[in-house]
C-alpha positions in Angstrom: -6.4 -4.4 20.3 -4.1 -7.4 20.0 -7.1 -9.8 19.7 -8.1 -8.5 16.2 -8.3 -11.5 14.0 -6.4 -11.1 10.7 -7.2 -12.9 7.4 -4.2 -14.0 5.5 -3.2 -16.7 2.9 0.0 -18.1 1.6 1.3 -19.6 -1.6 4.3 -21.7 -2.5 6.5 -24.1 -0.6 7.2 -23.5 3.1 10.9 -24.0 2.4 11.1 -21.1 -0.1 12.2 -17.6 0.8 9.2 -15.8 2.3 7.7 -12.6 0.9 5.1 -10.7 2.9 3.0 -8.4 0.7 1.8 -5.3 2.5 -1.0 -3.4 0.8 -1.8 0.3 1.4 -4.3 2.1 3.6 -7.9 1.1 3.3 -7.0 -1.7 0.9 -7.5 -5.4 1.0 -4.7 -7.9 0.5 -6.3 -9.3 -2.7 -5.4 -6.1 -4.4 -2.1 -7.8 -4.9 -3.0 -9.4 -8.2 -3.2 -13.2 -8.5 -1.0 -13.2 -11.6 1.7 -11.2 -9.9 1.6 -13.5 -6.9 1.7 -16.5 -9.2 4.8 -15.2 -10.9 6.6 -14.8 -7.5 5.6 -18.3 -6.5 6.8 -19.7 -9.8 10.1 -18.0 -9.2 10.6 -19.9 -6.0 9.1 -17.7 -3.3 6.7 -18.4 -0.4 4.2 -15.5 -0.7 1.9 -14.2 2.0 -0.8 -11.6 1.6 -3.3 -10.4 4.2 -6.1 -8.0 4.9 -5.4 -5.1 7.2 -7.8 -4.7 10.2 -11.0 -3.0 9.0 -10.6 -4.3 5.5 -11.8 -7.4 3.7 -12.2 -10.5 5.9 -10.1 -9.3 8.8 -12.0 -8.1 11.9 -13.6 -4.8 12.0 -13.2 -2.6 15.0 -15.6 -0.3 16.9 -13.3 2.7 16.6 -15.3 4.8 19.1 -15.0 2.1 21.7 -11.5 0.9 20.8 -9.6 3.6 18.9 -6.2 2.7 17.5 -3.4 4.4 15.5 -1.1 3.4 12.7 1.2 2.0 15.3 -1.4 -0.9 15.8 -1.7 -1.4 12.1 2.1 -1.7 12.0 2.1 -4.1 14.8 -0.4 -6.2 12.9 2.4 -6.9 10.4 4.4 -8.5 13.1 1.4 -10.6 14.1 1.0 -11.9 10.6 4.7 -12.8 10.5 4.4 -14.6 13.8 1.2 -16.4 12.8 3.1 -17.8 9.7 6.1 -18.8 11.9 8.4 -16.3 10.4 11.2 -14.5 12.3 11.9 -12.4 9.1 10.7 -12.0 5.5 11.2 -9.9 2.4 8.7 -7.1 2.7 7.1 -5.9 -0.5 4.9 -2.9 0.1 2.5 -0.8 -1.8 1.5 2.9 -1.1 0.9 3.4 2.6 2.1 -0.1 3.1 5.5 1.2 2.3 5.3 3.5 5.3 4.7 0.4 7.5 7.6 -1.4 5.8 10.0 1.5 6.3 9.0 1.9 10.0 9.6 -1.8 10.6 12.9 -1.7 8.8 13.9 1.2 11.2 12.5 -0.3 14.4 13.0 -4.1 13.9 15.7 -4.5 11.2 16.1 -8.2 12.1 12.7 -8.9 10.7 13.4 -7.4 7.3 15.4 -9.4 4.8 14.9 -6.9 2.1 12.5 -4.0 1.4 10.6 -3.3 -1.8 8.5 -0.1 -1.9 6.0 0.4 -4.7 4.2 3.7 -5.2 5.1 4.8 -1.7 6.2 8.0 0.1 9.2 8.5 2.5 8.6 7.9 6.1 8.3 11.2 8.0 8.0 13.1 4.7 4.6 14.7 5.5 2.6 13.0 2.8 -0.6 13.5 4.7 -0.1 17.3 4.9 0.7 17.5 1.2 -2.5 15.6 0.3 -4.6 17.7 2.7 -3.3 21.0 1.3 -3.9 19.8 -2.2 -7.5 18.9 -1.4 -8.2 22.2 0.4 -6.4 24.3 -2.2 -3.8 25.6 0.3 -0.4 26.4 -1.1 2.2 23.7 -0.4 4.9 24.2 2.2 8.4 25.1 0.9 10.4 21.9 0.5 7.4 19.6 0.8 6.9 16.4 -1.3 5.5 16.8 -4.8 1.7 17.2 -4.8 -0.7 14.8 -6.4 -1.7 15.2 -10.1 -4.5 17.7 -10.7 -6.9 15.0 -11.9 -6.4 13.1 -8.7 -7.1 16.2 -6.6 -10.2 17.1 -8.7 -11.7 13.6 -8.3 -11.4 13.5 -4.5 -12.7 17.1 -4.1 -15.8 16.0 -6.1 -16.0 12.8 -4.1 -16.0 14.6 -0.8 -18.9 16.8 -1.9 -21.0 14.0 -3.4 -23.7 12.1 -1.4 -22.9 8.5 -0.5 -23.9 5.8 -3.0 -27.3 4.3 -2.4 -26.8 0.6 -3.4 -24.3 -2.0 -4.4 -24.1 -1.0 -8.1 -23.6 2.6 -7.2 -20.8 1.7 -4.8 -19.0 -0.5 -7.3 -19.4 2.2 -10.0 -17.8 4.7 -7.6 -15.0 2.2 -6.8 -14.3 1.8 -10.5 -14.2 5.5 -11.1 -11.6 5.8 -8.3 -9.6 2.9 -9.7 -9.6 4.7 -13.1 -8.0 7.8 -11.5 -5.5 5.8 -9.6 -4.6 3.8 -12.7 -3.3 7.0 -14.3 -3.1 7.8 -18.0 -0.1 5.8 -19.1 -1.8 2.5 -20.0 -5.2 1.6 -21.3 -7.8 1.1 -18.5 -9.7 -2.2 -18.7 -13.1 -1.3 -17.3 -14.4 -4.9 -17.4 -11.4 -6.2 -15.4 -11.9 -3.2 -13.0 -15.5 -4.2 -12.4 -14.6 -7.8 -11.7 -11.9 -6.7 -9.2 -14.2 -4.1 -7.4 -17.0 -6.6 -7.2 -14.7 -9.0 -5.5 -13.5 -6.3 -3.1 -17.0 -5.2 -2.4 -18.5 -8.6 -1.8 -15.7 -10.1 0.4 -15.6 -7.2 2.9 -17.1 -7.9 6.3 -18.0 -4.2 6.4 -17.0 -2.0 3.5 -17.5 1.2 5.4 -15.0 0.2 8.2 -12.0 1.3 6.0 -12.7 4.9 7.1 -11.2 3.8 10.5 -7.7 4.0 8.8 -8.3 7.7 8.3 -9.4 8.1 11.9 -6.3 6.1 13.0 -4.0 8.5 11.0 -5.7 11.5 12.5 -5.5 10.1 16.0 -1.7 10.1 15.9 -0.5 12.4 13.1 3.1 12.3 14.4 3.4 8.5 14.5 6.0 8.7 11.6 9.5 9.6 12.9 11.3 12.2 10.9 14.9 11.9 9.7 15.4 8.1 10.4 15.6 6.6 6.9 19.4 6.6 7.1 19.0 3.9 9.7 17.4 1.4 7.2 20.0 -1.4 6.6 17.8 -3.7 4.5 18.6 -3.8 0.8 15.9 -1.5 -0.7 14.3 -1.4 -4.1 12.0 1.6 -4.8 9.6 1.3 -7.7 7.5 4.2 -9.1 5.3 4.4 -12.2 6.1 7.0 -14.8 2.4 8.1 -14.6 2.0 8.1 -10.8 -0.9 10.4 -10.0 -0.9 10.2 -6.2 2.8 10.4 -5.1 4.7 11.6 -8.2 8.4 11.9 -7.5 8.2 10.5 -4.0 10.1 7.4 -5.0 13.2 9.4 -5.8 13.1 11.0 -2.4 12.9 7.6 -0.7 15.8 6.3 -2.8 17.9 9.4 -1.8 17.3 9.0 1.9 17.8 5.2 2.3 21.5 4.2 1.9 22.1 2.1 -1.1 18.5 2.1 -2.3 17.9 1.7 -6.0 15.1 3.5 -7.9 13.3 1.7 -10.7 10.8 3.5 -12.9 8.1 1.5 -14.7 6.8 3.0 -18.0 3.1 3.7 -18.1 2.3 2.6 -14.6 0.2 4.8 -12.3 -0.7 4.0 -8.7 -2.2 0.5 -9.4 -0.7 -2.8 -10.5 -2.2 -3.5 -14.0 -1.4 -6.7 -15.9 1.0 -5.0 -18.3 3.4 -4.4 -15.4 3.3 -7.8 -13.6 6.1 -9.4 -15.6 8.5 -6.5 -15.0 7.5 -6.0 -11.4 7.8 -9.7 -10.5 11.2 -10.0 -12.3 12.4 -7.1 -10.3 11.2 -8.4 -7.0 12.5 -11.9 -7.7 16.0 -10.5 -8.5 15.9 -8.2 -5.4 14.9 -11.1 -3.1 17.4 -13.7 -4.5 20.2 -15.0 -2.3 
């Protein structure tokens, strides 16, 4: 559906070098922290963040009537660039947003000035199969990507077996519990800040339950990720992974190995989220990578 309306916002001067922030699956654009965005703007960048379809303030889709795949979610990135009048931008991507960034860098290299991949997995690496096998207890395939941390697997196994939350407070409590697991164990977890963030995520969503459509989209076309193409990425690439990554530990090194000239940066204490303690280091790295 090309008529899905996307929410986006931009910061900074229109004449500054543009950065498009691409968040992960089932995630709103405001998960890119305001302070991180502010540091990029202060460093002379025009920064755009947006909500994927079926998240936040972007349109929700009746998936049964109008099913889509991750190909459409990827094409939404192009639509956001077009809406903001950009032929190209620096793509800074988080988690599954990194798969979108990698795919665009392969298919449409002229649109990608540089690529920054945070807490992501390699395109075509079978991340979904690794996660599914971890959750079902099946042994991992030989040569597969590293599996998630045990605490991550245990949390989601329990979540799948639990009844759905009954009200707003229960939903937000569950979202905070999930954020705690994604945060990892390397840095203190600020529960008050987590509550403020998850209340914002909860209350700005057109339909909080619509995010499940991203899982349906992935299941509808499991082979949408081409295999063995990362050598075709020509954009300068920075790969960032936290030392306490619970979801995709070690995946960053695989990406850096497969993309020519890519550089791997490890952030001490960081898990799968973007806590305040990391904003200075992350912003400095992105500003340096997007300079010139």
